[in-house]
N, C-alpha and C positions, 0 to 999 in steps of 0.2 A: 367780670368780661365775657362778652358772649363766645369771645375766639379760643381757639386751641393752642395751646402753647406747643411751639414744634422741641422745644429740647434744648438744653444747655449746649449740647454740641455745635447746633446750628446756629446759638447765640456766640459762642466762643470763635466759631471759624467766620462768620459774618460782623460781629464788632470785637475782633481781639482787646484791642485799645480800652474799651466801658464794660467787660465782659468781668464779673465777680462772682465765684462761686458763690452759690446759695442768694440770689439777687436773680429777680426776672427782670430783663430790659422790654418795658413794655414800648416797644415797637413793631408799628404793623407785619413787617417785615417777617417776624419773630413768630405770627402766629395766624392759623385758620382762621377761614371765618365757615366755623360749623354752623351746620343747621340747628336749632333748637325750636322743642316745639312751646317753651315757656318765651313770653315775652313782656316788657317790662315798656310802660308808656310814664313817661315823667310828664306832667302837668305843671306849671309855673304861672300863677298868677291870673289867673281865668275866674271871673265871677260866676258866680251860682247865688241862686232864692235860698240856698240852706247854707247856715254858718257850717263851715268844716271845720272847726276847731269845737265843734259842741256834737256834730255828726259828722263826719269824715265817710261812713260809709256812703248814705243819703246823699251828698256832695260830690262823691265820686260816682254814682249812678244816675245822677242829674247831671254831669257831665258827659258822661259814655253816652246816654241819650239822644243829648245834645250835638254830640261831636264826634261820635266815631259812625261807622255804616252799621246796617241793621243786624250784621254779622256777631256785633259785640254785645249785642240788646238782648236781656235775659237771661245773659251767661253767667257764669260763676265768675268771681274776680276778687282778689285780694286788695286793699288798698293798706298803705302806709303816708300818715303826713310827712313831709318831708321836712328836714330841722329846722328849715326856716320857717314853718309855719307857727304864728304865735309869735312870732319875731317884733319888738314894738316899733322897726324899720318898715315892716312890710304892711301893707294896708289891710286893713280889717274886709273882712267879707269873699277875699279871693281864695281858691283852690289852689295849695300847694299839694302836689303828691305824689305819690309811685302807686299805677294798678297794675297789678301783675294776674294776667290770662295767661291761658291753658289753650296754644291753638296747636288744633287736629291736624295739621301738615304742620311738619317743622320746616321754618327758612332762617337762613342765612342773613348776618346782616345786611350785605350791599341789594337782597332782595326787599327788604322789609325799607331801606333808604329810599328805593327807586317806587315801590306801593305809596309812600308816603308822599314822597313830593308830586306822584302823581294825580292825588287823589286831595291833595291840602290839608292833609293831614295836622292836628293843630296843637299837638304833642312836639318833646324837644325831640329830635330824627338826630341830634348826637348820640343817640343813645344805640342808634342804628350804623355801629363802626366796631368790629371787633376786637378792638381794644380798649374802649373809652369805658371806665369805670363806671361801674352799675352801685350807687350807696345803698345801704339796706338798715345800718344800725342807727337805732334811736338817738337822737341829739345826747351829748352830755353835758352838765350845766356846771357851770363855778359853784364852788360850797357858798352856800346861803343862797344860791337862787333858785326859784323853783320854775315849775315846767308850767308855763299858763295855760296848757292843751290837757285837758282831764284824759280823754282819749285817742292814741295816736295811730292807731290800726284795727282792723275788723276785717271779715270773710263775707261775702252775700254768698247764699247759694242760688245757680240762677235758675228761674223757672224751664227753664230750655234747656238745659242740662249744664256741663261742663267744659266744652271744647268748643271755641271762635274755629268757625269752617269757614275762615278766611281763605280765598284764592285767589294766587295773583297768577294775572295772565304771562303769560309765557311768550316772553317779546324778542326771543334768538329765534322763534318760526323754524325751529327743529323740531316742531311735536313733542318735545321730552318735558313734562313737568318742570318747572320752574326748582319747585324742592329738591328734584332729584338730578340736579345737573353737578352739583358739588360731589368733587371729588376730592378723596384725603390727598394728601403730598406724602 
């Protein structure tokens, strides 16, 4: 998740009936919306000209170039096919992947959500929520079932560097860059 846990003391005070020592309640009120340089983009069911099951990096690159603004083009990224990639119930020829990039400026989830809504972002905006789970593990298959995908992840070194210079405009009118408005509780 992108959020920062406020701690057991806060959780116990706010949810005494649900609090259990050693467990974390995933409730928005118990997490800060911390700014991060890292960004996960979830792509599900998008058509590409490349076979994502054979060339996940090439398919992700094609998706980036066709669906993200120029700031993302030519920048390093890591991609990992999601667990549903290659599943027999999913249509062939669709990209189902998690694409990771490093942002030059750290942003909070809410800032990314507003940016995505303003720009017609084609990825899954639910990840721009401080408590949304970000799945990173490879799928686990039952005994006797083989993974239909031979290569699930890869990295592409960008010709223009490693950081996306995404600038999210300041909608508050106070002149403070949007990434600096976050205050730690």
